[in-house]
N, C-alpha and C positions, 0 to 999 in steps of 0.2 A: 304260320298263317294258314287258315282253312280255305279250302276250295269249295265252291258251291257247284252242286250238280243238280240235274233235273232229269226226269224220265217223261218222255212224251207218251201220255196215256192213250192217245189215239193210235200210236204205233205199237206200243207194248202188247205182246200176246202172252205174257207171263210164262215164257219158256223156262226161266230160272237159271240160264247160263251165267248171268251176272252174280247170282247168289253162290254159285260154285266158284267163280273167279275171285270174288271179294265178299266173303261171308260176314266180315265185320261191318259192311256197309249195306249190303242187299240181303233180303231174306224173303222167303215165301211164307205167308200166313197160313193158318189152318184151312182157309178156303181156297188156297192156291193162288192168291193174289200177291203181287210183288209189293213189299214195303221197303223203304230205304231211308238212310240218313241223307239229308240234303246238304249238310255241311260236313266236309271230309278233311280230316287232319292230313297234313302233307306226308306224314309217314305211311299213309295208305294209298298214296297216289298211283304207285305202280300197279297195285291190285285193281284200282278203279279204271285205270287205262286199259288193263287186260279185260275188264268187264265191258268197257266200251267196244273193244275190238271183237269180242266173242258174241255180242248181242246180234242174233240173227236178223233183227229188223232195224238195227241201228237207232234205237230209241233213247239212248243215254247221251246226255250232253253236259259239258262244262258250261256254267254261266259266267259271264264277265262281271 
């Protein structure tokens, strides 16, 4: 089952730490803006949880 995630764009400063922690889910585009998959396979949950933890502004959330 896939988990849903979201990034609060009001909080996100595009530091890119999430892209380092979970590159299969988060990436920086050519303009330095974060892009991400909002539906994450369970196999990637550990990486996404690491991305949540390393986000300096705590902008990444799991949705119910």
